[in-house]
Every structure is written in C-alpha cells, then in structure tokens.
ChimeraX commands (.cxc) that place a marker at each C-alpha (Angstrom):
marker #1 position 10.92,-18.73,16.86 radius 0.5
marker #1 position 7.13,-18.03,16.90 radius 0.5
marker #1 position 6.58,-14.90,14.98 radius 0.5
marker #1 position 3.83,-12.90,13.28 radius 0.5
marker #1 position 5.23,-10.47,10.67 radius 0.5
marker #1 position 2.97,-7.81,9.23 radius 0.5
marker #1 position 3.65,-6.09,5.84 radius 0.5
marker #1 position 1.86,-4.06,3.24 radius 0.5
marker #1 position 1.37,-0.77,5.22 radius 0.5
marker #1 position 2.34,2.57,3.76 radius 0.5
marker #1 position 1.16,6.00,2.83 radius 0.5
marker #1 position -2.02,6.45,0.71 radius 0.5
marker #1 position -4.51,8.98,-0.27 radius 0.5
marker #1 position -7.99,9.24,1.13 radius 0.5
marker #1 position -10.19,6.80,-0.80 radius 0.5
marker #1 position -7.29,4.56,-1.69 radius 0.5
marker #1 position -6.63,0.92,-0.83 radius 0.5
marker #1 position -3.96,-1.20,0.86 radius 0.5
marker #1 position -3.70,-4.94,1.54 radius 0.5
marker #1 position -1.97,-5.97,4.71 radius 0.5
marker #1 position -0.38,-9.40,5.07 radius 0.5
marker #1 position 0.55,-11.26,8.23 radius 0.5
marker #1 position 2.91,-14.26,7.77 radius 0.5
marker #1 position 3.27,-16.71,10.68 radius 0.5
marker #1 position 6.45,-18.63,11.29 radius 0.5
marker #1 position 7.29,-21.21,13.89 radius 0.5
marker #1 position 3.57,-22.01,14.32 radius 0.5
marker #1 position 0.39,-23.24,12.60 radius 0.5
marker #1 position -2.53,-20.91,12.57 radius 0.5
marker #1 position -5.07,-23.16,10.88 radius 0.5
marker #1 position -6.79,-24.13,14.16 radius 0.5
marker #1 position -6.74,-20.65,15.73 radius 0.5
marker #1 position -8.80,-17.51,15.28 radius 0.5
marker #1 position -6.87,-14.58,13.85 radius 0.5
marker #1 position -7.35,-10.88,14.29 radius 0.5
marker #1 position -6.30,-7.37,13.32 radius 0.5
marker #1 position -6.06,-4.51,15.75 radius 0.5
marker #1 position -4.81,-1.01,15.35 radius 0.5
marker #1 position -3.43,1.78,17.52 radius 0.5
marker #1 position -3.42,5.47,16.58 radius 0.5
marker #1 position -1.11,7.97,18.22 radius 0.5
marker #1 position -2.33,8.87,21.65 radius 0.5
marker #1 position -5.07,6.28,21.67 radius 0.5
marker #1 position -5.55,2.74,23.00 radius 0.5
marker #1 position -5.35,-0.34,20.81 radius 0.5
marker #1 position -8.68,-1.11,19.20 radius 0.5
marker #1 position -10.22,-4.06,17.49 radius 0.5
marker #1 position -10.51,-4.03,13.66 radius 0.5
marker #1 position -11.37,-7.51,12.26 radius 0.5
marker #1 position -11.29,-11.13,13.13 radius 0.5
marker #1 position -11.68,-14.52,11.44 radius 0.5
marker #1 position -12.71,-17.81,12.93 radius 0.5
marker #1 position -10.30,-20.75,12.90 radius 0.5
marker #1 position -12.32,-22.63,10.21 radius 0.5
marker #1 position -13.06,-19.39,8.21 radius 0.5
marker #1 position -16.81,-19.75,8.56 radius 0.5
marker #1 position -17.23,-16.59,10.56 radius 0.5
marker #1 position -15.85,-12.93,10.46 radius 0.5
marker #1 position -16.33,-9.94,12.74 radius 0.5
marker #1 position -15.67,-6.31,12.04 radius 0.5
marker #1 position -15.56,-3.08,13.96 radius 0.5
marker #1 position -18.41,-0.78,13.03 radius 0.5
marker #1 position -15.89,1.78,11.83 radius 0.5
marker #1 position -14.58,-0.44,9.07 radius 0.5
marker #1 position -17.48,-2.58,8.26 radius 0.5
marker #1 position -18.17,-2.57,4.49 radius 0.5
marker #1 position -14.64,-1.26,3.69 radius 0.5
marker #1 position -12.34,-3.84,5.13 radius 0.5
marker #1 position -12.15,-7.56,4.53 radius 0.5
marker #1 position -10.18,-10.16,6.54 radius 0.5
marker #1 position -9.20,-13.50,5.03 radius 0.5
marker #1 position -6.83,-16.29,5.62 radius 0.5
marker #1 position -4.77,-18.67,3.60 radius 0.5
marker #1 position -3.99,-21.51,5.96 radius 0.5
marker #1 position -1.93,-23.43,3.30 radius 0.5
marker #1 position 0.53,-20.45,3.41 radius 0.5
marker #1 position 0.11,-19.66,7.08 radius 0.5
marker #1 position -0.90,-16.19,6.20 radius 0.5
marker #1 position -3.86,-13.77,6.91 radius 0.5
marker #1 position -4.83,-10.61,5.09 radius 0.5
marker #1 position -6.62,-7.39,5.63 radius 0.5
marker #1 position -7.94,-5.77,2.47 radius 0.5
marker #1 position -8.57,-2.07,3.20 radius 0.5
marker #1 position -10.60,-0.05,0.71 radius 0.5
marker #1 position -12.00,3.48,0.79 radius 0.5
marker #1 position -9.44,4.48,3.37 radius 0.5
marker #1 position -10.00,7.49,5.57 radius 0.5
marker #1 position -7.58,9.67,7.54 radius 0.5
marker #1 position -9.05,8.20,10.74 radius 0.5
marker #1 position -7.75,4.86,9.57 radius 0.5
marker #1 position -4.23,6.04,10.21 radius 0.5
marker #1 position -2.59,3.74,12.76 radius 0.5
marker #1 position -0.20,1.01,13.45 radius 0.5
marker #1 position -1.94,-2.28,12.53 radius 0.5
marker #1 position -1.22,-5.41,14.39 radius 0.5
marker #1 position -1.88,-9.07,13.56 radius 0.5
marker #1 position -2.75,-11.38,16.37 radius 0.5
marker #1 position -3.36,-15.13,17.01 radius 0.5
marker #1 position -5.96,-16.42,19.48 radius 0.5
marker #1 position -6.04,-19.56,21.43 radius 0.5
marker #1 position -6.45,-22.92,19.66 radius 0.5
marker #1 position -10.06,-23.51,18.54 radius 0.5
marker #1 position -11.23,-20.58,20.54 radius 0.5
marker #1 position -14.17,-18.41,19.31 radius 0.5
marker #1 position -13.63,-15.14,17.49 radius 0.5
marker #1 position -13.08,-12.31,19.90 radius 0.5
marker #1 position -12.96,-8.52,19.83 radius 0.5
marker #1 position -10.98,-8.42,23.03 radius 0.5
marker #1 position -7.16,-8.04,22.74 radius 0.5
marker #1 position -6.66,-10.15,25.86 radius 0.5
marker #1 position -8.07,-13.20,24.10 radius 0.5
marker #1 position -5.05,-13.15,21.68 radius 0.5
marker #1 position -1.83,-14.81,22.65 radius 0.5
marker #1 position 0.68,-13.89,19.83 radius 0.5
marker #1 position 1.18,-10.53,18.38 radius 0.5
marker #1 position 3.13,-9.10,15.49 radius 0.5
marker #1 position 5.30,-5.92,15.63 radius 0.5
marker #1 position 2.85,-3.91,13.54 radius 0.5
marker #1 position 2.89,-2.12,10.22 radius 0.5
marker #1 position 2.18,1.58,9.75 radius 0.5
marker #1 position -0.72,2.76,7.74 radius 0.5
marker #1 position -0.98,6.45,6.96 radius 0.5
marker #1 position -3.93,7.96,5.12 radius 0.5
marker #1 position -3.42,11.49,3.87 radius 0.5
marker #1 position -6.18,14.02,3.26 radius 0.5
marker link #1:1,2 radius 0.2
marker link #1:2,3 radius 0.2
marker link #1:3,4 radius 0.2
marker link #1:4,5 radius 0.2
marker link #1:5,6 radius 0.2
marker link #1:6,7 radius 0.2
marker link #1:7,8 radius 0.2
marker link #1:8,9 radius 0.2
marker link #1:9,10 radius 0.2
marker link #1:10,11 radius 0.2
marker link #1:11,12 radius 0.2
marker link #1:12,13 radius 0.2
marker link #1:13,14 radius 0.2
marker link #1:14,15 radius 0.2
marker link #1:15,16 radius 0.2
marker link #1:16,17 radius 0.2
marker link #1:17,18 radius 0.2
marker link #1:18,19 radius 0.2
marker link #1:19,20 radius 0.2
marker link #1:20,21 radius 0.2
marker link #1:21,22 radius 0.2
marker link #1:22,23 radius 0.2
marker link #1:23,24 radius 0.2
marker link #1:24,25 radius 0.2
marker link #1:25,26 radius 0.2
marker link #1:26,27 radius 0.2
marker link #1:27,28 radius 0.2
marker link #1:28,29 radius 0.2
marker link #1:29,30 radius 0.2
marker link #1:30,31 radius 0.2
marker link #1:31,32 radius 0.2
marker link #1:32,33 radius 0.2
marker link #1:33,34 radius 0.2
marker link #1:34,35 radius 0.2
marker link #1:35,36 radius 0.2
marker link #1:36,37 radius 0.2
marker link #1:37,38 radius 0.2
marker link #1:38,39 radius 0.2
marker link #1:39,40 radius 0.2
marker link #1:40,41 radius 0.2
marker link #1:41,42 radius 0.2
marker link #1:42,43 radius 0.2
marker link #1:43,44 radius 0.2
marker link #1:44,45 radius 0.2
marker link #1:45,46 radius 0.2
marker link #1:46,47 radius 0.2
marker link #1:47,48 radius 0.2
marker link #1:48,49 radius 0.2
marker link #1:49,50 radius 0.2
marker link #1:50,51 radius 0.2
marker link #1:51,52 radius 0.2
marker link #1:52,53 radius 0.2
marker link #1:53,54 radius 0.2
marker link #1:54,55 radius 0.2
marker link #1:55,56 radius 0.2
marker link #1:56,57 radius 0.2
marker link #1:57,58 radius 0.2
marker link #1:58,59 radius 0.2
marker link #1:59,60 radius 0.2
marker link #1:60,61 radius 0.2
marker link #1:61,62 radius 0.2
marker link #1:62,63 radius 0.2
marker link #1:63,64 radius 0.2
marker link #1:64,65 radius 0.2
marker link #1:65,66 radius 0.2
marker link #1:66,67 radius 0.2
marker link #1:67,68 radius 0.2
marker link #1:68,69 radius 0.2
marker link #1:69,70 radius 0.2
marker link #1:70,71 radius 0.2
marker link #1:71,72 radius 0.2
marker link #1:72,73 radius 0.2
marker link #1:73,74 radius 0.2
marker link #1:74,75 radius 0.2
marker link #1:75,76 radius 0.2
marker link #1:76,77 radius 0.2
marker link #1:77,78 radius 0.2
marker link #1:78,79 radius 0.2
marker link #1:79,80 radius 0.2
marker link #1:80,81 radius 0.2
marker link #1:81,82 radius 0.2
marker link #1:82,83 radius 0.2
marker link #1:83,84 radius 0.2
marker link #1:84,85 radius 0.2
marker link #1:85,86 radius 0.2
marker link #1:86,87 radius 0.2
marker link #1:87,88 radius 0.2
marker link #1:88,89 radius 0.2
marker link #1:89,90 radius 0.2
marker link #1:90,91 radius 0.2
marker link #1:91,92 radius 0.2
marker link #1:92,93 radius 0.2
marker link #1:93,94 radius 0.2
marker link #1:94,95 radius 0.2
marker link #1:95,96 radius 0.2
marker link #1:96,97 radius 0.2
marker link #1:97,98 radius 0.2
marker link #1:98,99 radius 0.2
marker link #1:99,100 radius 0.2
marker link #1:100,101 radius 0.2
marker link #1:101,102 radius 0.2
marker link #1:102,103 radius 0.2
marker link #1:103,104 radius 0.2
marker link #1:104,105 radius 0.2
marker link #1:105,106 radius 0.2
marker link #1:106,107 radius 0.2
marker link #1:107,108 radius 0.2
marker link #1:108,109 radius 0.2
marker link #1:109,110 radius 0.2
marker link #1:110,111 radius 0.2
marker link #1:111,112 radius 0.2
marker link #1:112,113 radius 0.2
marker link #1:113,114 radius 0.2
marker link #1:114,115 radius 0.2
marker link #1:115,116 radius 0.2
marker link #1:116,117 radius 0.2
marker link #1:117,118 radius 0.2
marker link #1:118,119 radius 0.2
marker link #1:119,120 radius 0.2
marker link #1:120,121 radius 0.2
marker link #1:121,122 radius 0.2
marker link #1:122,123 radius 0.2
marker link #1:123,124 radius 0.2
marker link #1:124,125 radius 0.2
view
C-alpha cells in the first residue's frame, strides 16, 4: 500500500541535533514536492519545510530557517530533515507529506495528498 514512514525522532537536549527520515513505499516521490509539518500538543499543525520535485527549490518556516535543512534522495525514495540547534519549542510530532505530481512547493497542508503517521521529537531544557 502507499505509505510514508517517518523515523529518527527522539529525546535530545537543547542545542542538539536530529535527522528525520521519511521512507516512501508503494509510490514514487521523484515527481512530487515533499514537505515536513509538525504539531505540538494543543496546537494546530504547522509548516516546517518543503522541497520541490526537482530539488531546485526549498522553503522553510521562519522559526526553523538557518537551523533545519530538507533534502531528498529520489533514488532511495526518501526525504530527510536535518535539525540542528534544537530548541524546546521544536518539540512536536513531525509529519512527512507528499504533494501532487509536479505541483509547486506549498506551505499549506491542504496541498499535500499523502501523510505519514509522524515521529515524536522532544527537546529538553
């Protein structure tokens, strides 16, 4: 079946780093934009980062710009989110998402059609 499976979350200290992975099965992501979103307890899901289908464009939320990097490995049907200089406010469940075929990068969750189950990231102070 079509799945996006996130991994790499965990508990880290403030200032630490994590790399999240999102492996796609039952689908090819090479012609679709990919994004990362997150949802903290009691808050709505928010945009984190996105990468264009041909990897020539990336977009980041202001809150993570300069600290997080999104990348993709189309040969392995996987995208990544490298998170550095983590802060307690980064604590959330992080979700991987796939957009429509050859659609532009979007910060809107409604522009994504497939979602993973999420991976928990907790940053302790």
